[in-house]
C-alpha positions as CSV (number, residue, x, y, z in Angstrom):
1,M,10.3,43.9,55.0
2,A,7.5,43.0,52.6
3,S,9.2,43.2,48.9
4,K,8.1,46.4,46.4
5,A,5.3,45.4,44.4
6,K,6.2,44.3,40.8
7,I,4.8,46.4,37.6
8,Q,3.6,44.4,35.0
9,Q,1.4,44.7,31.8
10,F,-1.5,42.2,31.1
11,V,-4.4,42.2,28.4
12,L,-7.5,42.5,30.7
13,L,-10.0,40.7,28.8
14,P,-13.4,38.8,29.3
15,V,-14.4,35.6,30.5
16,R,-14.4,34.5,26.5
17,G,-13.6,36.2,23.6
18,M,-12.4,39.8,22.8
19,R,-15.6,41.5,24.1
20,A,-17.7,41.4,26.7
21,R,-21.3,39.6,25.1
22,G,-23.8,37.6,26.2
23,P,-24.6,34.9,26.8
24,F,-21.0,34.5,28.2
25,S,-20.1,37.7,29.6
26,S,-22.1,38.9,32.9
27,P,-23.0,42.4,32.2
28,A,-20.7,43.8,35.4
29,A,-18.3,42.5,33.6
30,G,-19.1,44.9,30.3
31,K,-19.7,48.0,32.5
32,F,-16.4,47.5,34.2
33,L,-14.5,47.3,30.8
34,A,-16.2,49.9,29.1
35,D,-15.4,52.0,32.2
36,L,-12.1,51.0,31.7
37,A,-12.1,52.6,28.2
38,G,-12.7,56.4,28.8
39,Y,-9.1,56.4,30.9
40,S,-7.0,55.0,28.1
41,G,-3.7,56.6,28.1
42,M,-4.1,58.1,31.7
43,E,-1.8,58.4,34.3
44,K,-2.4,55.4,37.3
45,T,-5.8,55.2,38.2
46,A,-7.8,53.4,41.1
47,F,-10.8,51.7,39.9
48,R,-13.9,50.9,42.2
49,L,-14.7,47.1,42.1
50,P,-18.9,45.8,43.0
51,Q,-17.4,45.6,46.8
52,R,-15.9,49.0,47.0
53,L,-12.6,47.9,47.0
54,Y,-10.3,49.9,44.9
55,V,-7.5,48.5,42.4
56,E,-4.6,50.5,40.8
57,M,-4.1,50.2,37.3
58,R,-3.4,52.2,33.9
59,V,-5.3,51.4,31.0
60,L,-2.8,51.6,28.3
61,D,-4.7,50.9,25.6
62,S,-8.4,49.9,24.5
63,I,-9.9,47.6,21.5
64,H,-13.2,47.5,22.2
65,E,-15.1,49.7,24.6
66,D,-16.5,46.5,26.4
67,G,-13.5,44.4,25.2
68,A,-9.9,43.7,25.6
69,K,-7.5,46.2,27.2
70,L,-3.6,46.5,27.8
71,V,-3.3,47.3,31.2
72,E,-0.2,47.9,33.3
73,L,-0.8,46.9,37.4
74,S,1.5,46.3,40.5
75,S,1.5,42.3,41.9
76,G,-0.2,43.6,44.7
77,F,-3.5,44.3,43.3
78,I,-3.6,40.8,40.9
79,S,-5.2,38.3,43.6
80,T,-7.9,41.9,44.5
81,L,-8.9,42.2,40.3
82,K,-9.3,38.4,40.3
83,A,-11.0,37.8,43.6
84,Y,-13.6,40.3,42.9
85,S,-14.1,40.9,39.4
86,P,-14.1,37.1,38.5
87,G,-15.5,37.6,35.0
88,L,-12.4,39.1,33.7
89,R,-9.0,37.4,32.8
90,L,-5.4,38.7,33.1
91,V,-3.6,37.1,30.5
92,P,0.6,38.2,30.8
93,V,2.0,40.2,27.4
94,V,4.2,37.8,25.6
95,Y,6.3,38.4,22.4
96,Y,6.2,36.5,19.4
97,R,9.2,36.7,17.1
98,P,9.8,36.8,13.1
99,A,9.9,33.1,11.9
100,L,13.6,33.0,9.8
101,A,15.2,30.2,9.9
102,P,18.0,30.9,12.3
103,F,21.7,32.1,11.7
104,P,24.2,30.1,13.5
105,S,26.7,32.5,15.6
106,V,29.6,32.7,17.3
107,E,29.5,31.6,21.4
108,S,33.3,32.0,22.3
109,A,36.2,33.8,21.0
110,P,39.5,31.9,19.9
111,K,41.9,31.4,23.2
112,V,45.0,33.8,22.7
113,A,47.9,34.3,25.3
114,A,47.6,37.3,27.9
115,A,50.6,38.8,26.6
116,K,50.4,38.8,22.8
117,P,48.9,41.4,21.3
118,V,45.5,41.4,20.0
119,V,45.5,40.4,15.9
120,K,42.4,40.4,14.0
121,I,42.0,39.8,9.8
122,K,40.8,42.0,8.0
123,V,38.5,40.8,5.0
124,Q,36.7,42.5,2.1
125,V,33.1,41.5,0.8
126,V,32.6,42.2,-2.9
127,S,30.4,41.7,-6.0
128,K,31.4,38.9,-8.2
129,K,29.8,40.9,-11.2
130,D,32.2,44.3,-11.0
131,D,34.2,44.1,-7.3
132,T,31.8,46.2,-5.5
133,P,32.1,46.8,-1.5
134,V,29.3,45.1,0.0
135,A,28.2,46.9,3.1
136,G,25.8,45.7,5.8
137,A,26.8,41.8,5.4
138,F,27.2,39.9,8.0
139,V,30.2,37.6,8.2
140,I,30.5,34.7,10.5
141,A,33.7,33.1,10.9
142,F,34.4,29.5,12.6
143,I,37.6,28.1,13.9
144,D,35.3,25.3,15.5
145,F,32.0,24.8,14.4
146,E,30.3,22.0,17.1
147,R,31.9,24.3,20.1
148,K,30.6,27.7,18.0
149,I,34.4,29.4,18.8
150,G,35.1,31.9,16.1
151,A,34.3,35.7,15.3
152,Q,31.8,37.6,13.6
153,G,31.5,41.2,12.6
154,A,29.0,43.2,9.8
155,T,31.2,44.9,6.5
156,N,31.5,48.5,6.9
157,K,31.1,50.8,3.9
158,K,33.9,49.6,2.5
159,G,32.8,45.8,2.7
160,E,35.4,45.6,5.2
161,V,35.3,43.6,8.5
162,Q,37.6,42.8,10.9
163,L,37.6,38.9,13.0
164,S,39.4,38.5,16.2
165,L,40.6,35.2,15.5
166,G,43.8,34.9,17.8
167,A,46.5,35.5,14.0
168,S,46.6,37.1,11.0
169,S,45.8,33.9,8.8
170,K,43.8,30.9,10.0
171,K,42.0,27.8,8.9
172,L,38.4,28.1,9.0
173,E,35.6,24.8,9.4
174,R,33.0,27.4,8.4
175,L,32.6,30.9,6.8
176,Y,29.3,32.3,6.4
177,I,28.2,35.5,4.8
178,Y,24.6,36.5,5.3
179,P,24.2,40.3,2.9
180,E,20.9,42.4,3.8
181,K,19.8,42.2,-0.1
182,S,20.6,42.4,-3.7
183,F,22.9,39.0,-3.1
184,W,22.9,35.4,-2.2
185,P,23.9,34.0,0.7
186,A,27.3,32.2,0.9
187,L,28.9,29.2,2.8
188,K,32.4,28.2,2.8
189,K,33.5,24.9,4.4
190,N,37.4,24.6,5.1
191,I,39.2,27.3,4.2
192,S,41.8,28.8,5.0
193,I,42.0,33.2,4.8
194,S,44.2,35.6,5.9
195,S,44.0,39.5,6.6
196,G,43.5,41.0,3.2
197,A,41.3,37.8,2.1
198,C,38.6,39.1,-0.8
199,L,35.1,37.3,-0.5
200,K,33.0,37.7,-3.5
201,L,29.4,37.3,-3.4
202,E,26.5,36.5,-6.3
203,P,24.3,39.1,-7.1
204,I,20.6,38.0,-7.2
205,D,19.1,37.5,-10.7
206,L,15.6,38.4,-10.6
207,S,15.0,35.8,-13.6
208,Y,16.4,33.1,-11.3
209,K,14.3,29.9,-11.0
210,D,14.2,29.8,-6.5
211,S,11.8,27.8,-4.6
212,L,9.0,29.6,-5.0
213,R,8.5,30.0,-9.0
214,H,9.9,26.3,-9.7
215,Y,6.6,25.2,-7.8
216,Y,4.3,28.0,-9.1
217,G,5.8,29.5,-12.0
218,H,4.8,34.1,-12.4
219,S,1.3,34.4,-11.8
220,P,-1.1,36.1,-14.4
221,D,-2.0,39.9,-13.8
222,D,-5.8,39.0,-12.0
223,S,-4.6,36.0,-9.8
224,G,-5.8,36.9,-6.1
225,A,-8.7,39.1,-7.5
226,H,-11.9,39.8,-5.5
227,V,-9.3,38.6,-2.3
228,K,-8.4,41.0,0.7
229,V,-5.2,39.7,1.8
230,G,-3.7,40.9,5.7
231,V,0.1,41.3,6.8
232,V,0.6,41.3,10.2
233,D,3.9,41.6,10.4
234,T,7.2,44.3,10.6
235,G,5.1,46.0,8.0
236,V,5.2,46.5,4.7
237,G,6.7,48.5,1.9
238,P,7.8,51.0,0.4
239,H,8.8,49.3,-2.8
240,P,8.1,49.6,-6.5
241,D,6.7,45.7,-6.9
242,L,4.0,46.5,-3.4
243,V,0.8,48.4,-3.7
244,V,-0.7,48.4,-0.3
245,D,-4.2,49.7,0.3
246,G,-3.9,50.4,4.1
247,G,-3.5,49.3,6.7
248,L,-2.5,49.9,11.0
249,N,0.4,50.5,13.4
250,T,-1.1,48.7,16.3
251,V,2.5,49.1,18.5
252,L,2.0,51.3,21.7
253,G,3.4,54.6,21.3
254,E,4.1,54.5,17.6
255,D,2.0,56.3,15.0
256,P,-0.9,54.3,14.2
257,K,-0.9,55.2,10.4
258,D,2.9,54.1,10.3
259,F,2.0,50.6,9.5
260,Q,5.6,51.0,6.5
261,D,8.7,48.2,6.9
262,N,9.9,48.6,10.6
263,G,13.8,48.3,9.2
264,A,13.9,44.6,9.4
265,G,12.7,44.4,5.6
266,H,10.6,40.9,7.2
267,G,7.1,42.0,6.1
268,S,8.0,43.4,3.1
269,H,9.2,40.1,1.8
270,V,6.4,37.9,3.2
271,A,4.3,40.9,0.9
272,G,6.1,40.4,-2.1
273,I,5.8,36.5,-2.2
274,I,2.0,37.1,-1.8
275,A,1.3,40.1,-4.1
276,A,4.5,41.8,-5.8
277,R,3.4,43.0,-9.4
278,G,6.5,43.5,-10.4
279,I,8.2,41.4,-14.0
280,P,11.1,40.2,-14.4
281,P,14.1,41.0,-14.5
282,A,13.4,44.4,-13.5
283,G,10.7,43.1,-10.8
284,I,9.3,40.0,-9.1
285,R,6.0,38.9,-9.2
286,G,4.3,37.0,-6.0
287,L,1.7,34.9,-6.5
288,A,-1.5,36.9,-6.4
289,P,-1.0,40.5,-7.6
290,A,-4.2,41.4,-7.6
291,V,-4.8,41.1,-4.1
292,V,-5.7,43.8,-2.0
293,L,-2.9,44.1,0.2
294,R,-2.9,45.4,3.4
295,S,-0.4,45.9,6.0
296,Y,-0.9,45.7,10.2
297,R,2.6,46.1,11.5
298,V,3.0,44.4,15.7
299,F,7.4,45.1,15.5
300,G,8.1,48.1,16.9
301,K,11.1,49.9,15.5
302,G,14.4,48.3,16.1
303,S,12.4,45.3,17.7
304,D,12.3,41.7,17.0
305,G,9.4,40.9,19.1
306,A,5.7,41.8,18.7
307,S,3.1,41.4,21.6
308,N,0.5,39.4,22.1
309,Y,-1.4,42.2,22.5
310,S,-0.3,44.3,19.7
311,L,-1.3,41.0,17.8
312,A,-4.6,40.5,19.0
313,K,-5.2,44.3,17.5
314,A,-4.0,43.5,14.9
315,I,-6.2,40.5,14.1
316,D,-9.1,42.5,15.1
317,R,-8.6,45.5,12.9
318,A,-7.9,43.6,9.8
319,V,-11.1,41.5,10.3
320,A,-12.9,44.6,10.4
321,D,-11.2,45.8,7.4
322,G,-13.1,43.2,5.5
323,C,-9.6,41.5,5.4
324,D,-10.6,37.2,3.9
325,L,-6.7,36.1,4.5
326,L,-4.5,37.1,7.1
327,N,-0.8,36.0,7.1
328,M,1.1,35.7,10.1
329,S,5.1,35.1,9.2
330,L,5.8,35.0,13.8
331,G,5.7,32.5,16.7
332,G,7.0,30.9,19.4
333,G,6.4,30.1,23.0
334,A,3.2,29.0,25.0
335,V,-0.3,29.0,24.1
336,D,-1.6,32.7,24.7
337,E,-5.5,32.8,25.4
338,A,-5.2,36.6,24.1
339,T,-3.8,35.3,20.4
340,K,-6.2,32.1,20.7
341,D,-9.1,34.4,21.3
342,A,-8.6,36.8,18.6
343,I,-8.0,34.0,16.5
344,S,-10.9,32.2,17.3
345,D,-13.3,35.5,17.0
346,A,-11.5,36.2,13.3
347,R,-12.6,32.5,12.2
348,A,-16.0,33.7,13.4
349,R,-15.9,36.8,11.6
350,G,-15.4,34.7,8.2
351,T,-11.8,35.1,8.2
352,L,-9.2,32.5,7.8
353,I,-5.5,33.1,9.0
354,L,-2.4,31.0,8.0
355,V,0.8,31.2,10.4
356,A,4.5,29.9,10.1
357,A,5.1,26.6,12.0
358,G,8.0,28.0,13.2
359,N,11.8,26.7,12.5
360,D,13.4,25.0,15.7
361,G,14.7,21.8,13.6
362,R,12.0,19.0,13.4
363,Q,10.6,20.4,16.9
364,P,6.7,20.8,17.4
365,V,4.5,23.5,16.0
366,S,4.9,26.1,17.4
367,F,2.0,29.0,18.9
368,P,-0.1,30.5,17.4
369,A,0.5,28.1,14.3
370,S,-0.7,24.9,16.5
371,D,-3.9,26.8,17.4
372,S,-6.5,24.4,15.6
373,L,-8.4,27.1,13.9
374,A,-5.3,28.8,12.4
375,L,-3.5,26.6,9.2
376,A,-0.1,26.2,9.8
377,V,2.8,26.0,7.2
378,S,5.9,23.7,7.1
379,A,8.7,25.1,4.9
380,L,9.4,22.9,1.8
381,G,12.8,23.1,-0.5
382,R,13.8,21.9,-3.5
383,K,17.7,20.8,-4.8
384,G,18.9,23.1,-7.4
385,T,16.5,26.5,-7.1
386,F,20.0,27.9,-4.7
387,P,23.7,28.6,-6.1
388,P,26.4,26.2,-5.1
389,G,27.8,27.6,-2.2
390,S,24.4,29.1,-0.8
391,T,24.2,28.9,2.9
392,S,20.5,27.1,2.1
393,S,22.2,24.0,1.4
394,E,22.3,23.6,5.0
395,Y,18.8,22.8,5.0
396,I,18.6,20.0,2.9
397,K,17.3,16.9,4.8
398,G,15.0,13.8,4.7
399,P,12.8,12.2,4.6
400,F,12.7,13.5,0.6
401,G,9.2,13.8,-1.1
402,T,8.1,11.3,-4.4
403,D,10.2,13.5,-6.7
404,K,13.8,12.9,-4.5
405,N,14.8,16.4,-5.6
406,D,12.1,17.8,-2.9
407,F,12.6,17.8,0.7
408,I,11.2,19.6,4.2
409,A,13.8,22.3,5.6
410,A,16.0,21.1,8.3
411,F,14.8,24.2,10.1
412,S,11.3,23.4,9.8
413,N,9.0,22.6,12.5
414,I,6.9,19.5,12.5
415,G,3.5,17.7,13.5
416,P,-0.4,17.1,13.2
417,E,-0.5,20.3,13.9
418,L,0.5,20.9,10.5
419,D,-2.1,22.1,7.5
420,L,0.3,22.6,4.1
421,T,3.6,23.4,3.1
422,G,5.3,25.8,1.0
423,P,8.6,26.8,-0.7
424,G,10.5,28.3,2.1
425,V,14.0,28.1,1.7
426,A,15.8,30.6,-0.4
427,V,13.2,32.5,-1.5
428,I,13.5,35.7,-4.0
429,S,11.7,39.1,-2.6
430,T,11.0,42.5,-2.0
431,V,12.6,44.2,0.7
432,P,12.8,48.1,0.8
433,G,15.6,49.8,-1.7
434,G,15.5,46.3,-3.5
435,Y,15.6,42.6,-3.2
436,A,16.8,39.8,-0.7
437,I,17.1,36.1,-0.3
438,M,15.5,35.0,3.4
439,D,15.2,31.1,4.2
440,G,12.1,29.7,7.3
441,T,8.6,28.9,7.7
442,S,7.6,32.5,7.4
443,M,8.6,32.6,3.6
444,A,6.6,29.4,3.3
445,C,3.7,30.8,5.0
446,P,3.0,33.4,2.6
447,A,3.5,31.1,-0.3
448,A,0.2,29.5,0.8
449,T,-1.2,32.3,1.6
450,G,-1.1,33.9,-1.8
451,I,-1.6,30.3,-3.4
452,A,-4.7,30.0,-1.1
453,A,-5.8,33.7,-2.7
454,K,-5.6,32.6,-6.1
455,V,-7.6,29.3,-5.4
456,L,-10.5,31.7,-3.7
457,S,-10.3,34.4,-6.2
458,A,-12.3,31.6,-8.5
459,R,-14.6,31.3,-5.7
460,T,-17.0,34.1,-5.7
461,D,-19.8,31.6,-4.1
462,I,-17.6,31.3,-1.2
463,L,-16.6,35.1,-0.9
464,N,-19.8,36.8,-1.2
465,M,-21.1,34.0,2.0
466,S,-22.0,36.1,4.9
467,R,-19.1,37.0,7.1
468,D,-19.2,34.2,9.5
469,E,-17.6,30.9,10.5
470,S,-19.5,29.3,7.9
471,R,-17.6,31.5,4.9
472,S,-14.2,31.0,6.7
473,D,-14.6,27.1,7.2
474,A,-15.3,26.9,3.6
475,M,-12.5,28.8,2.6
476,A,-10.4,26.4,4.9
477,M,-11.9,23.3,2.6
478,A,-11.5,24.9,-0.1
479,V,-7.9,25.6,0.5
480,L,-6.9,22.0,2.0
481,Q,-8.8,20.1,-0.7
482,A,-6.7,21.7,-3.3
483,A,-3.3,20.3,-1.8
484,K,-1.7,17.3,-3.0
485,S,0.9,15.7,-1.0
486,M,4.3,15.8,-2.3
487,G,5.3,12.2,-1.1
488,F,6.3,13.4,2.5
489,G,3.3,12.7,5.3
490,P,1.4,14.3,6.9
491,I,3.4,15.0,10.0
492,Y,5.9,16.9,7.3
493,E,3.7,18.9,5.2
494,G,-0.2,18.6,6.4
495,Q,-2.2,18.1,3.3
496,G,0.3,19.0,0.9
497,L,0.9,21.8,-1.4
498,V,-1.5,23.9,-2.9
499,R,-1.8,23.4,-6.3
């Protein structure tokens, strides 16, 4: 019996680029794509190929009439489409993740004799300042860190969490606490806890000199003027320190006008590093507060995955909106033709894209940062820019820089594809409803984007160029030549830190 055909999603592209235009695409390919545009959002339809064959396909969305489409196709028709319409490419839909430093996680619970009742340790997480409960903090307790044995959970409104560790008192090798916002994450090693224990977190002081402010201080009001920056991420805001000019939500099935944060806080944190307009201690300031900030949301509500189609559509729209710089604090996976072509088209149309290098612990630079037309950014850290007992202390790793207090974060990917480095350890920035600490090349990338905007703000000769590849090349040269080595070597820092 023949197996049932599998329905798959693909990005349907011309043979080169995002649009079917000469000299690379045939008129037949352009006509076929244009015909498909009229069926976007409809139910599955049989499309006639030139040889009187038919392909059953559903067109879910379209970027351009003669360009990329998101389609749904059964496996039985894939080879037919390829055989009789060779001027088109079917690129599988793949997903990218935010480039945050990974949290440790429990893989197994402690073994307990079957006859024994389940015993849990109840602990409370509170503010060190006034003992108020901290809700929503993620607590991870390891009795054996190497084998990932322990328990984990999130605190309730009372700041309480119950941990199934097999006893009412237990010695822990490590205890991690990750608050959602307002507090520094904490790490405690080799401690004993009992039910009723109270764990205290250090509140965030917005005047604190974190790694971003150590290297760059506080930017003047006009930093980044004349530059338009797009944040391709989980959405931005609302937040009193952020002014968003506009944007687009490219997630299929969601409101295109809903480009605010999807609830993860990641895009808002990224945007704050670039363009926050607050003044400490009541708010925070980004590196280029005068930029025109735009938000392109590619992550759905409650989702940690952004499709290559959503990315391609966001990049295309951001370029059309006149963005000079695009920040993409995301990555992972193999080289993907849809995203690669979107980056190439952006460069050809005068836009420069900066991408987080990834957080796989000294592994090769992830895609799309590894693309030769993007600027890849690793994460730099600085001893003394986070409180003692912070989880960020685990990210200190050699080689150290010319100044031995500087280090490339242990989580950061490295390799010859790197172009720049930026502060990405224990960075304070904006999230909806307040401020939070985050770590990752996700934070280093907007630091590089923000300082790039500051550099380009003074280069009106470049910004006034025609929007073509010469313009984006000139922007890349200006930014890369403004970078200074921190003494790590190119595979760790590329050209170094933009100053």
